[in-house]
C-alpha positions in Angstrom: 0.3 -0.1 -0.3 1.5 3.2 -1.1 1.0 6.0 1.6 1.3 9.4 0.5 5.0 10.8 1.5 4.0 14.1 2.9 2.6 15.1 6.3 -1.1 15.8 6.1 -2.1 16.4 9.2 -0.8 19.4 12.1 -0.9 18.1 15.5 -2.9 20.0 18.3 -0.4 19.4 20.7 2.6 17.4 22.1 3.1 16.3 25.3 5.6 14.2 27.4 3.2 12.0 29.5 5.4 10.5 32.4 3.5 7.0 31.9 1.2 5.2 29.6 -2.5 6.8 28.5 -4.9 5.8 26.9 -7.3 8.1 24.6 -11.0 6.9 24.5 -12.8 7.5 21.1 -15.3 9.8 22.9 -12.6 11.3 24.7 -12.7 14.7 23.0 -16.1 16.8 25.2 -18.2 18.1 22.4 -18.9 21.4 23.6 -14.7 22.8 24.7 -11.5 21.9 23.8 -11.1 19.5 26.5 -10.0 16.1 26.4 -10.1 12.6 29.0 -7.1 10.5 29.0 -7.0 7.2 31.1 -4.9 5.6 32.8 -5.4 1.5 33.7 -4.8 0.5 37.0 -1.7 -1.7 37.8 -2.0 -5.5 38.1 1.0 -6.0 39.4 0.8 -3.0 42.3 -2.6 -4.2 42.8 -1.7 -7.1 44.0 1.4 -6.0 46.2 -1.1 -3.7 47.2 0.9 -3.4 50.8 4.3 -2.2 49.6 2.8 0.9 48.5 3.6 3.3 51.5 2.2 7.3 52.1 -0.6 8.7 49.5 -0.1 6.2 46.5 -1.0 3.2 48.3 -4.6 2.8 47.4 -3.6 4.3 43.5 -3.2 0.2 42.0 -6.4 -0.7 42.1 -8.2 3.3 40.8 -8.2 3.9 37.0 -6.6 7.7 37.2 -8.9 10.2 35.1 -7.3 13.0 34.3 -8.7 16.0 32.6 -6.8 17.9 29.8 -6.9 21.0 27.7 -5.8 20.5 24.2 -3.2 23.3 24.6 -1.3 20.6 26.9 -2.0 21.8 30.5 -4.2 19.5 33.3 -7.3 20.6 34.6 -7.7 17.2 37.2 -7.1 14.4 37.5 -9.4 11.6 39.9 -9.1 7.5 40.9 -12.2 5.6 39.9 -12.4 2.1 41.3 -12.5 -0.6 39.0 -11.4 -0.5 34.7 -12.9 1.7 32.8 -15.2 -0.2 30.3 -17.3 2.9 28.5 -17.0 6.4 28.5 -19.6 8.9 27.1 -19.9 13.3 27.5 -23.7 14.9 28.1 -24.4 16.6 24.9 -23.5 20.4 27.0 -20.2 18.3 27.6 -20.5 19.0 31.5 -20.9 15.7 32.9 -18.7 13.0 32.4 -20.2 9.3 32.4 -18.1 6.4 33.4 -18.6 2.2 33.1 -16.5 1.2 35.5 -15.6 -2.5 36.3 -14.4 -4.2 39.7 -14.8 -7.0 42.0 -17.7 -4.5 43.7 -19.5 -4.9 40.2 -20.5 -2.0 37.2 -21.2 1.5 38.1 -21.7 4.8 36.1 -19.8 7.4 37.7 -21.1 10.5 36.7 -18.2 13.1 37.3 -18.4 17.0 37.3 -16.5 18.5 34.8 -15.6 21.6 36.7 -14.1 19.5 39.3 -13.7 15.6 38.5 -16.5 15.3 41.5 -18.3 11.8 41.0 -21.9 13.6 41.1 -23.8 10.3 41.4 -22.8 6.4 40.7 -25.5 3.7 39.7 -25.4 -0.1 40.1 -25.7 -1.5 36.9 -26.6 -5.8 36.3 -24.0 -7.2 37.0 -24.2 -10.1 33.1 -24.3 -6.3 31.5 -20.5 -6.2 29.6 -19.2 -9.1 28.5 -16.1 -11.1 29.4 -15.4 -12.3 25.8 -15.4 -8.4 24.7 -11.2 -9.4 24.3 -10.5 -5.6 25.8 -13.0 -3.5 23.6 -15.0 -0.4 24.7 -18.8 -0.6 25.6 -20.7 1.3 23.5 -22.3 4.0 25.3 -24.3 7.5 24.2 -25.7 10.7 25.5 -29.4 11.4 23.1 -31.7 14.3 23.6 -35.3 12.5 24.8 -37.9 14.0 22.3 -40.6 14.8 25.0 -39.7 17.2 27.4 -40.4 17.7 30.5 -43.9 18.4 31.7 -45.1 22.0 33.8 -46.3 20.9 37.1 -50.1 20.4 37.1 -51.8 22.8 39.4 -53.1 20.2 42.6 -50.4 17.6 41.8 -48.7 16.2 44.4 -45.6 18.1 43.8 -47.3 21.3 43.4 -48.7 21.1 46.5 -45.2 20.0 48.3 -43.6 23.1 46.2 -46.5 25.5 48.0 -45.3 24.2 51.5 -42.6 24.9 53.1 -39.0 23.5 52.3 -38.1 20.1 54.5 -34.8 20.7 56.9 -31.9 18.8 55.4 -30.4 16.6 57.2 -26.6 16.5 56.9 -24.2 13.0 56.9 -23.0 12.9 60.6 -19.5 13.8 61.3 -16.7 11.8 61.9 -16.1 11.4 65.4 -12.7 13.5 66.5 -10.2 10.6 67.4 -7.7 14.0 68.6 -10.0 16.0 70.7 -7.4 18.6 71.3 -4.9 18.7 68.3 -5.6 21.9 66.0 -8.0 21.4 63.4 -6.2 22.1 60.0 -9.3 20.5 58.0 -11.5 23.8 59.2 -9.9 26.4 56.4 -10.9 23.3 53.6 -14.5 23.2 51.9 -16.3 20.6 53.4 -17.5 17.9 50.3 -21.1 17.6 49.4 -23.7 15.6 51.0 -24.3 12.7 49.6 -27.1 10.0 49.4 -27.6 7.5 52.5 -25.9 4.1 50.3 -28.9 2.8 50.9 -30.8 4.3 48.3 -28.1 3.9 45.5 -30.0 1.7 43.1 -33.6 3.7 43.7 -34.5 5.2 40.5 -34.3 8.5 40.6 -32.5 11.9 38.2 -29.4 13.1 38.3 -28.9 16.1 40.6 -27.9 19.1 39.1 -28.3 22.9 40.3 -30.4 23.6 37.0 -32.6 20.8 36.2 -31.6 18.5 33.3 -32.4 17.9 30.2 -34.7 14.4 29.4 -31.1 13.0 28.1 -31.4 9.4 28.1 -27.8 7.7 28.7 -27.8 4.5 26.1 -25.4 1.7 27.2 -24.7 -1.6 25.4 -26.2 -1.4 21.9 -28.7 1.0 22.4 -30.8 -1.5 25.0 -30.0 -0.2 28.5 -31.1 3.6 28.6 -31.2 5.4 31.7 -33.0 8.6 32.0 -30.3 11.3 32.7 -28.1 8.6 33.2 -29.8 7.6 36.5 -33.6 5.9 35.7 -33.4 2.9 34.7 -35.4 2.9 31.6 -37.5 -0.2 29.3 -35.2 -1.3 26.7 -34.7 0.3 23.3 -38.2 2.7 23.6 -38.3 6.3 24.2 -40.0 7.7 27.3 -43.1 8.7 27.2 -44.9 11.5 29.7 -46.1 10.0 32.1 -42.9 7.7 32.5 -41.2 10.8 32.9 -43.1 11.9 35.6 -43.0 9.2 37.1 -39.3 9.2 37.2 -39.8 13.2 38.8 -41.7 11.6 41.7 -40.0 8.7 42.5 -37.1 11.1 42.8 -38.8 13.3 44.3 -39.0 10.1 46.6 -35.6 9.8 47.0 -34.6 13.0 48.6 -37.1 12.8 50.9 -36.4 9.2 52.1 -32.8 10.5 52.7 -33.9 13.3 54.8 -35.3 10.4 56.9 -31.6 7.4 56.6 -30.1 10.7 57.7 -32.4 12.3 60.3 -32.5 8.2 61.5 -28.4 8.1 61.2 -28.5 11.0 63.3 -31.2 10.7 65.6 -29.5 7.0 66.5 -25.4 8.8 66.8 -27.3 12.4 69.3 -29.2 9.4 71.4 -25.6 6.9 71.1 -23.9 10.1 73.1 -26.3 10.8 76.4 -26.6 7.1 77.1 -22.4 7.3 76.7 -22.3 10.0 79.5 -25.2 8.3 81.5 -23.4 5.1 81.5 -19.9 6.7 82.7 -21.8 7.9 85.3 -23.9 4.8 86.2 -20.5 2.8 86.3 -19.3 5.0 89.2 -21.8 4.0 90.8 -21.7 0.6 90.1 -17.8 0.4 91.1 -19.1 1.5 94.6 -21.2 -1.1 95.2 -18.8 -3.3 94.0 -16.3 -2.0 96.5 -19.0 -2.3 99.4 -20.0 -5.6 97.7 -23.8 -4.8 97.2 -25.1 -6.3 93.9 -25.8 -3.8 91.2 -29.9 -4.4 91.5 -29.5 -4.2 95.1 -27.3 -0.5 94.9 -30.5 0.5 92.8 -33.4 -0.2 94.5 -30.9 2.0 97.5 -30.6 5.2 95.2 -34.5 4.4 94.5 -34.7 4.1 98.8 -33.2 7.4 98.9 -35.0 9.1 96.6 -38.3 8.0 99.0 -36.8 8.1 102.4 -33.9 10.3 102.5 -31.3 7.9 104.1 -29.3 4.8 101.9 -26.1 3.0 101.9 -22.9 3.8 101.9 -22.3 2.4 98.4 -24.4 6.0 97.2 -23.1 8.7 99.7 -19.7 7.3 98.8 -21.4 7.5 95.3 -23.3 11.4 95.5 -20.4 12.0 98.0 -16.8 12.1 96.4 -17.4 10.5 92.2 -20.3 13.1 91.6 -19.3 17.4 91.5 -21.1 20.4 90.4 -19.2 20.1 86.8 -20.1 16.2 86.4 -23.7 16.9 86.9 -24.1 20.2 84.7 -22.0 18.0 82.3 -24.2 15.6 82.1 -27.3 17.2 81.8 -25.9 19.6 79.2 -25.2 16.3 77.4 -28.5 15.0 77.7 -30.1 18.2 76.9 -28.6 18.1 73.9 -29.2 14.6 72.4 -32.9 14.8 73.3 -33.9 18.0 72.1 -31.7 17.4 68.4 -33.4 14.2 68.5 -36.8 16.2 68.9 -36.1 18.8 66.3 -35.0 15.5 63.7 -38.4 14.3 63.9 -40.3 17.5 64.0 -38.3 19.4 61.5 -37.5 16.7 59.0 -38.3 13.4 60.0 -42.2 14.4 60.1 -42.4 16.3 57.5 -41.1 14.5 55.0 -43.1 11.5 55.6 -45.9 13.3 55.2 -44.9 15.0 52.1 -44.2 10.6 51.1 -48.0 10.3 51.7 -49.2 13.0 49.0 -47.1 11.1 46.3 -48.5 8.2 46.6 -51.5 9.3 47.4 -50.6 10.8 43.7 -49.5 7.7 42.1 -52.9 5.8 43.6 -55.1 8.4 41.5 -52.9 7.6 39.1 -53.4 3.4 39.3 -56.7 5.0 38.2 -56.5 6.8 35.7 -56.7 5.4 31.8 -54.4 7.9 30.7 -51.4 6.4 33.5 -52.8 3.1 33.2 -51.9 2.2 29.7 -48.2 3.7 30.0 -47.4 2.4 34.0 -48.6 -1.2 36.2 -49.5 0.7 38.7 -51.7 -1.7 41.5 -53.9 0.3 43.9 -54.3 -2.5 46.4 -49.9 -2.1 46.8 -50.2 1.7 46.5 -52.3 1.6 49.5 -50.0 -0.5 51.2 -47.7 1.7 50.8 -49.7 4.5 52.1 -50.3 2.6 55.3 -46.8 1.6 55.9 -45.7 5.0 55.9 -48.4 5.8 58.1 -47.5 3.5 60.4 -44.3 4.6 60.3 -45.1 8.5 61.1 -46.1 6.8 64.6 -43.8 5.3 65.5 -42.1 8.8 65.1 -44.1 10.8 67.3 -44.0 7.5 70.0 -40.5 8.8 69.6 -40.6 12.2 70.3 -43.0 11.4 73.3 -39.9 9.4 74.7 -37.4 12.2 74.2 -40.2 14.5 75.3 -40.7 12.8 78.5 -36.7 11.8 79.7 -35.9 15.2 78.5 -38.6 16.4 81.4 -37.6 13.1 83.6 -33.4 13.7 83.3 -34.1 17.8 84.7 -36.4 17.1 87.0 -33.3 14.4 88.0 -30.4 16.9 87.5 -32.2 18.6 90.0 -32.8 16.4 92.7 -28.9 15.5 92.6 -27.9 19.1 92.9 -30.3 20.0 95.6 -28.4 16.2 97.4 -25.3 17.6 97.5 -25.8 20.8 98.6 -28.2 19.3 101.9 -25.0 17.0 102.3 -22.6 20.1 102.2 -24.6 22.1 104.8 -22.9 21.8 108.1 -26.1 23.6 110.0 -29.5 21.2 110.2 -31.3 23.6 110.7 -29.8 26.1 109.4 -32.7 28.8 106.7 -29.8 28.3 104.2 -30.9 24.9 102.8 -32.2 24.6 99.7 -35.6 24.3 98.6 -36.9 20.8 97.2 -38.1 21.9 93.5 -37.8 18.6 91.5 -40.5 16.0 91.0 -40.3 13.1 92.3 -42.8 10.9 90.0 -40.4 12.6 87.3 -37.3 11.3 89.1 -38.3 8.4 89.9 -39.2 7.6 86.0 -35.5 8.6 85.4 -34.5 6.4 87.6 -36.2 3.6 86.0 -35.4 4.4 82.0 -32.8 6.9 81.6 -30.8 5.9 84.2 -30.7 2.4 84.7 -32.8 1.4 80.8 -33.8 4.0 78.5 -36.8 3.4 76.5 -34.5 3.9 73.1 -32.7 1.4 73.9 -36.2 -0.6 71.6 -35.9 2.4 68.7 -32.0 1.7 68.8 -30.7 -1.8 70.4 -27.3 -2.2 70.0 -26.7 -4.5 67.4 -23.2 -5.5 65.2 -24.5 -3.6 62.0 -25.7 -0.8 62.5 -28.1 0.0 60.7 -30.1 -3.6 60.7 -31.0 -4.8 57.2 -34.2 -6.2 58.9 -37.2 -5.3 57.3 -40.7 -5.8 59.0 -43.0 -9.2 57.4 -45.5 -8.7 54.8 -48.2 -9.9 56.8 -47.6 -7.1 59.3 -50.1 -4.7 60.3 -48.4 -1.5 59.9 -51.4 0.3 60.3 -54.6 -1.1 61.4 -57.7 1.2 60.9 -60.5 -0.5 64.0 -64.0 0.1 63.3 -65.6 1.2 66.3 -67.3 -1.1 68.6 -70.1 -1.9 71.2 -70.1 -0.8 74.8 -70.2 -4.3 75.4 -67.3 -5.6 73.8 -64.9 -2.8 75.0 -66.8 -4.3 79.2 -65.9 -7.9 78.3 -61.9 -7.0 77.2 -61.9 -4.5 80.0 -63.1 -6.9 82.7 -61.4 -10.0 81.3 -58.1 -7.7 81.8 -58.7 -6.9 84.9 -59.3 -10.5 85.7 -63.2 -9.7 86.9 -66.3 -11.3 86.2 -68.5 -9.1 84.2 -72.4 -10.1 84.2 -73.1 -10.5 80.6 -76.8 -10.9 81.4 -77.5 -8.4 83.7 -80.0 -5.3 83.5 -78.1 -3.5 86.0 -74.3 -3.3 85.0 -71.9 -2.1 87.3 -69.0 0.0 85.7 -65.6 -2.0 86.2 -64.5 0.8 88.7 -66.7 -0.4 90.9 -66.3 -4.2 90.4 -62.2 -4.1 90.9 -62.6 -1.9 94.4 -65.1 -5.0 95.3 -62.4 -7.6 94.6 -59.6 -6.0 96.3 -58.9 -7.2 99.6 -58.7 -4.7 101.5 -55.7 -6.1 104.3 -54.1 -5.8 100.5 -51.7 -2.5 100.4 -50.9 -0.3 97.2 -47.0 -1.9 96.6 -49.0 -5.5 97.1 -51.2 -4.6 94.4 -48.1 -2.6 91.8 -46.9 -6.0 92.5 -49.2 -8.5 91.9 -50.6 -6.9 88.6 -49.1 -7.6 85.7 -47.8 -5.1 82.9 -49.1 -5.4 79.3 -47.5 -3.8 76.1 -50.1 -1.2 76.1 -50.1 1.0 73.0 -47.6 4.3 73.1 -50.4 6.8 72.5 -51.5 7.1 76.1 -49.4 8.5 79.1 -45.3 7.9 78.3 -44.9 7.9 82.1 -44.0 3.9 83.5 -46.4 3.6 86.2 -47.0 0.6 85.3 -43.8 -1.2 84.5 -43.7 -4.2 87.3 -42.6 -7.2 87.2 -43.7 -10.0 84.6 -44.1 -12.7 87.7 -43.5 -13.4 91.2 -40.6 -16.4 90.6 -38.0 -13.6 90.8 -38.6 -13.9 95.0 -37.1 -17.0 94.2 -33.7 -15.6 92.5 -32.1 -14.2 96.2 -32.9 -10.2 95.2 -33.1 -9.2 98.1 -35.9 -8.2 100.7 -34.6 -4.0 100.8 -35.1 -4.4 96.6 -37.8 -2.0 95.5 -39.4 -3.5 92.8 -39.9 0.2 90.9 -36.1 -0.5 90.0 -35.2 -4.1 90.0 -38.3 -6.6 89.4 -38.6 -5.4 86.4 -39.0 -6.1 83.0 -36.4 -4.2 81.8 -33.3 -5.0 84.2 -30.7 -5.3 82.7 -28.1 -9.1 83.3 -25.7 -8.4 86.2 -22.7 -10.3 84.8 -23.6 -12.2 81.8 -24.0 -10.4 78.2 -27.8 -12.4 76.9 -28.5 -11.8 73.4 -30.1 -8.1 72.6 -34.2 -8.4 72.7 -35.5 -6.6 69.7 -38.6 -5.8 69.3 -39.0 -5.5 65.1 -42.1 -2.4 65.2 -40.2 -0.1 67.5 -37.4 -0.3 65.7 -37.4 2.9 62.9 -34.5 1.3 60.6 -37.0 -2.4 60.2 -39.5 1.0 59.3 -37.0 2.6 56.7 -35.6 -0.4 55.1 -39.5 -1.9 54.6 -39.9 1.9 52.9 -37.0 0.8 50.4 -38.5 -2.2 49.7 -41.8 -1.4 48.9 -41.9 2.2 47.6 -39.0 1.1 45.4 -40.8 -1.7 44.0 -43.6 0.4 43.2 -41.2 2.9 41.2 -39.8 -0.5 39.2 -42.8 -2.4 38.9 -44.8 0.7 37.2 -41.8 0.7 34.8 -41.4 -2.0 33.9 -38.2 -3.7 34.0 -35.2 -4.2 31.2 -35.8 -7.7 29.2 -33.2 -9.9 27.6 -29.9 -11.0 29.3 -27.5 -8.5 29.8 -24.7 -10.0 28.1 -26.6 -10.0 24.7 -27.2 -6.2 24.4 -23.3 -5.3 24.0 -23.4 -5.5 20.4 -22.3 -8.6 18.7 -25.1 -9.5 15.5 -21.3 -11.1 13.9 -18.0 -11.6 15.1 -17.0 -8.0 13.8 -14.6 -6.4 15.6 -16.0 -2.9 17.4 -13.1 -0.8 16.9 -13.2 -1.8 13.0 -17.2 -0.7 11.7 -19.0 2.4 12.2 -21.8 4.4 11.2 -22.8 7.7 10.1 -25.8 8.9 9.4 -25.2 11.7 5.7 -28.2 13.8 4.5 -30.9 11.7 5.6 -28.7 7.9 4.3 -27.5 5.4 6.5 -23.4 4.7 5.8 -21.4 1.5 7.3 -18.2 0.5 7.0 -16.2 -2.5 8.7 -13.2 -4.1 8.7 -13.2 -8.3 7.7 -10.3 -10.7 7.5 -10.0 -13.3 4.5 -7.5 -15.8 3.6 -4.7 -13.8 5.6 -5.8 -10.1 4.7 -8.4 -7.5 5.1 -10.8 -6.4 3.2 -12.9 -3.0 3.6 -16.7 -3.2 2.9 -18.6 -0.6 2.6 -22.2 0.3 3.0 -25.1 2.9 1.5 -28.3 3.3 2.1 -30.5 5.9 0.6 -32.9 7.6 2.4 -33.0 4.6 5.5 -35.9 6.2 6.8 -37.5 4.1 4.0 -38.5 0.7 3.1 -37.6 0.9 -0.9 -34.4 2.1 -0.7 -30.9 1.9 -3.5 -28.4 -0.1 -1.5 -24.4 0.0 -2.6 -21.5 -1.4 -1.8 -17.7 -1.7 -2.4 -14.9 -3.9 -1.0 -10.7 -2.8 -1.1 -7.8 -4.9 0.3 -5.3 -3.5 2.4 -2.1 -5.9 1.7 0.7 -3.8 2.8 0.2 -2.9 5.6 -2.7 -3.8 8.3 -5.6 -1.2 9.6 -6.1 -1.1 14.1 -9.1 0.6 13.8 -11.6 3.2 11.9 -14.0 5.7 12.4 -16.4 7.8 10.2 -14.6 11.3 10.9 -17.2 14.3 9.0 -19.1 13.5 6.2 -16.7 13.2 3.3 -14.1 11.1 4.9 -13.3 7.9 7.3 -10.2 8.0 9.0 -8.1 4.7 9.8 -5.1 3.7 11.4 -2.7 1.9 10.0 0.0 -0.6 11.0 3.2 -1.5 8.7 6.7 -2.5 8.9 7.7 1.2 9.4 5.0 2.0 11.6 1.6 3.1 12.6 0.2 5.8 10.0 -3.1 7.8 9.9 -4.8 7.9 7.1 -8.4 8.8 5.3 -9.8 8.6 1.9 -13.2 10.2 0.6 -16.2 7.5 0.4 -19.1 9.9 -1.4 -15.9 10.1 -4.4 -16.6 6.1 -4.9 -20.3 6.5 -4.8 -20.5 6.4 -8.9 -17.9 3.3 -8.2 -20.4 1.1 -6.0 -21.9 -2.2 -7.0 -26.1 -1.4 -6.4 -27.8 -4.4 -4.8 -31.2 -6.1 -5.8 -33.6 -3.8 -4.1 -34.7 -5.1 -0.7 -36.9 -4.6 2.3 -33.5 -3.9 4.3 -29.8 -4.6 3.2 -27.4 -5.7 6.4 -23.8 -5.6 6.3 -23.8 -8.6 7.4 -25.7 -10.0 3.9 -23.7 -8.1 1.8 -20.4 -10.1 3.4 -22.2 -13.2 2.9 -23.2 -13.1 -0.1 -20.5 -11.1 -2.1 -17.3 -12.4 0.1 -16.7 -14.5 -3.0 -17.8 -12.9 -6.0 -14.7 -10.3 -7.2 -11.5 -11.9 -8.4 -9.7 -7.9 -8.4 -9.9 -6.1 -5.3 -8.4 -2.9 -5.6 -6.9 -1.2 -2.7 -8.1 1.3 -0.4 -7.8 4.8 -2.5 -6.0 7.1 0.8 -6.0 10.5 0.1 -4.3 12.0 3.4 -1.5 10.1 5.6 0.3 11.0 8.8 2.9 9.2 10.3 2.7 8.3 14.1 6.0 7.1 14.6 7.2 3.5 15.4 4.5 0.4 17.0 4.1 1.3 20.9 5.6 -1.4 23.0 3.3 -0.9 25.1 0.4 -1.5 23.4 0.9 -5.3 25.8 1.1 -3.7 28.8 -2.3 -1.8 27.9 -4.5 -4.7 27.1 -7.0 -2.7 24.4 -6.7 -2.5 21.1 -5.9 0.7 19.3 -8.4 2.6 18.5 -9.8 6.3 16.8 -10.8 9.1 18.9 -13.2 12.0 18.5 -13.6 15.1 18.9 -14.8 18.4 17.4 -14.5 18.3 13.4 -13.4 22.7 13.3 -11.2 21.8 16.3 -9.6 18.4 14.4 -9.4 19.5 11.4 -5.4 21.1 11.6 -4.7 20.4 7.7 -1.8 20.9 5.3 -3.1 21.1 1.8 
């Protein structure tokens, strides 16, 4: 093959790089003078990552993605986990989409062109990338949707939500400061943007942006795996309808609200742990004093209760309040609990509960769609499933209200408990008991006792946030759980009968005059029993959280505990209750699933995600079959282009040890009765490594001969008159042309090269990178630097 002996291409810039880089065919930004270079991870260094030290320890397992200006300056460089298998720029050039594959799975990372920050990462099916691709790129492309965002309708859920006050966002919790006395050097740096909660990584949503993005579609693998705005999964090979676009906005708003709920629960648990930590420190001081006096932990707790009721206590309590507790300790304890429970209340009032209310509005909007014929034809909505999801959100809101009241009650009880401690310490410090300077008791006795039982010994929030190895737990509510039962109105006789059964009173079913339960209860009681004996004998039932939260009825479940060595001085209010923790051995944590907000949140994510995915419809077909491979053709040796309504397709095939170029032209590709022509050329003295359409006039080929590599072009419209016309048929494919006319010619002309440029000898780094060389395309007006 004869190459012109003159340089017909002028390079934009020549920049020496310290290591080998890869230039993807779609590396050039479509709207700016920017190019992306990839540096694949070194598998040898990844296997011996323990040899790395300092900042470069994790470099070997990541692909280095760097953005360069065409003038030669670097804009930024970031590391992406795994091996980059595909790349695409958005239409406006502001978002770089990378398809990476690693041991953790396949992900599409959307990077900002300004900073390289990962805006959102979307996991993909594990079978999307074919393992037999032999290092070829996965085809990725951003396309413009034919439908645009519709205006928000008056009275819709989105319109109502926009008219309401904005839900207070909740930032991710800050990492704990391990060295509080070290100078904070990171305060001058800008904090990273809050990211979405990991539990919502696969929930269908839209790509976040300050300016609303157009409903563009990212197509992956033979244009059959579609992602609206690069994140919302669409049915394969279909244009999103207006109804699907409306559903995507609803789903995106659901993700936003769920993220606020999850972050709110996360921060609420952290603040509860902070207050519980300070309480645990003070309680351990009391228990240490008890062990020094050979007292059991239940006994010292009951002794503290006796000190509250009578003003007299044993040595352990006196030691604890006289030496262990100081004014500074009590003040810190009080402030920590005050901050903890106030923050929990604010998170529920300002963030979690409003987000739950707006979730109900969105689900009611979807339930309205399920009754509308317009949406029934485009979306798969089940009214029964949506109603169950609404009940789930309402039940979750009811649990949140109970948690808020728990926090409010414990805050009040803790404040009264601190008042009592300060009063007792001040009274003990007074030298003259008859002095007028003695402090007045201003604490509430019942609240102090309540904190002893709930806050000091075992907080009621242990049912909401149990101590588990995995936090948050991944458990969900069972399918048959009554999330928000709606009990119908019952008759008075049924209520009296149920009340009598609870109080163990014989209810006269056929009596003309029915006594009140209180009269029957008083008559059934023995005159010798005191109120304390009554409280010991009565059993505690699990009441609903709608009533008074003051736990006045939390007592012993049975009388067998009296035989287990409980001291006769022990108070049943602090020792004989079912919330008492074991003294020595750690028992398994008893969980109440319906009281854990994480369990409800996980169930919400499961059910709401199922609603959205079932409404849109799953992606059909096998992921491995989505990659374009209708024959054994290499992806970098074929290309397509539409020119003035006509389709041009070129491919390089090997036959009898030699390569042949096949060119197919179909006039007016949208018409079934079209004229199709083809041409074929040989490449005998050089080998083609990659081929691409450059513009409407030229095809670019990367050729390799004994002397090295050449970048060549030939003008395909010039040979249109010399092409062979095919019989009129419904549709011709290039595969059919090759199979039918493979041996139809005895003499095959060489490729008519019009321009060429010598690139240099064959690089030795091709085998190291493990990829076939390809041609990277860009904007024609900037790459067409040509010397005529």
